[in-house]
N, C-alpha and C positions, 0 to 999 in steps of 0.2 A: 504494500500500500504506500502511496505517495501523498504527502500533505503539503499544502502551499498556503502562504500567509500574506495577508495584507492588513493595513490599518487605515482607518479614516477618522478625521477629527473635524468637527464643525463648530464654529464659534459665532454666536449671535442668533437672531431669528432667521426664518427662511428667506424672506425677500432681500434682507440687507446683510446677512451673514456671509461668511466665507469659510471654505474648508480646504483641506488638503488630504491626500492619501499617500501612503507609502507602500510600495511592494517590498516586502521584507527581505527577500532573497537578494535582489539586486540593489536595494536601497533607492530605487527610482522613486521620485516624488512628483506629484502633479497637484494642481489646484482646481477647486470646484467653486462655482458661484451659481446663484439663482438664474441670472441672465444666460449663463452658458448652457443651462439645462432646459429652460422653458422659453427663452426668447431668441434663440439662434445667435446669441453673442458668442463668438468663438475665442474670447480672451482666455478662457480656462476650459477645462475638460468637463465631462459629465459622467454619471454612472452608465448611461446608455452608450457613450463612446467607449468606455472600458469594456462593456459587454460586447460591443462590436469588435474590439481588438482581440478579446479572448476568443470569440467565435471565428473570426477570420483566421487566427493563428491555429486554432484547433482543427478547423476544416482543412487548411492547407497541409498540415502534417498528416492528417488522416487520408487525404486524397493522394499525397505522394506515396504513402505506405500502400494504399490499395492499388495504385498503379504498379508499384514494384511487385506486389503479391500476384498481380495478373500477368507478370512477365514483361512489363514495359519499363523503360528507363526515363523517369521524369528528370528533365534538366532544370526546370523552374516552374513553380506554382506561385502565382500572385493573386491574392484575394482581397477585395474591398468588401466591407460590411456596411450596409446602410440600415440603421436602427431607427424605426419610427416610434416616437413618443406622442401620443394623442390623448386628448381629453375624452374620458368615458364617464358620463354622468357627473358626479361631483369630484372625481379624482382623475388621475392620469394613469395610463397603462402603455406598455410596449405592445403595439398592435401588429408589427411586422418587422422581419429582418430580411433584407435582400442581400444575398451573397453573390458577388460578381467575381468570377474567377477566370484567369487566363493561365493556360499551361503550355509549356514547351516540352513536347513529348514526341520522340521519334517513332515512326512506324505504327501509328495508331489511327484508326478511322474515327471520324467525328462522332458517330453514334456510340461507339464503344467508349470513347472519352466521356461523353455525356452520361452514359449508363454508370460508369465507375464514379463519376462526380456525384451523381444522385445518391448512390449507395454511401459514399463518404459523408454526404450531408446528413443522411438519416442516422449514421452510426458514430459520428464523432461525439465524444463525451459532452461537449457543450451543447450540441444540438439536442442530445437526449435530455439534458437538464432544462432546456427551453421548450420542451414539447408542447406547452400550451400556447405557443406563439406561432403565427403563420410564418414559416421560413420558406423563402423562395430562392431559386438558384438560376443564375445565368452562367453557363460554362462555355468558354471559347478556346479553341486551339490557337496558339501563337504561330 
C-alpha cells in the first residue's frame, strides 16, 4: 500500500480569505483564493485545478502502462484536464471532467489507440475515485 500526503491551510472567511496547500513529499506549495475558484481569476490555484492535475497525471500513467501491456511503445502521452465547477441548487459541484489526451505511439491504429485510452480512463485510480462525475475523453494520435 502507498500513502500520499498533502496539507491545506485557510485563513479568514471564504470570500476574503486566502489559503495555501503543501504537497508533503515534494514540498511544493500553491495558493488558493475565492476568486481563483469561483470567479475564473487565475492568480492562484483551486481544489478543482488540483483534481485536474491529479486526474491528468493518473490517466497519462495508466494509459502509457496499458499501451505497453498491449505491446505498443508509447513515446509520449500528454493530457489536459478541464474540470467544470457549476452551481447546483444552493451549492457548487464538479459536474464534468474532460480529459484531452494526445499520444505519440508507433504502429498503432487510431481505433485501437482510442479503445486503450477509454479503458485507461475507466481504470485509473483517480477516475475510479471520481465515479460520480461525468468524465469525458478526447484521444488523439500525434
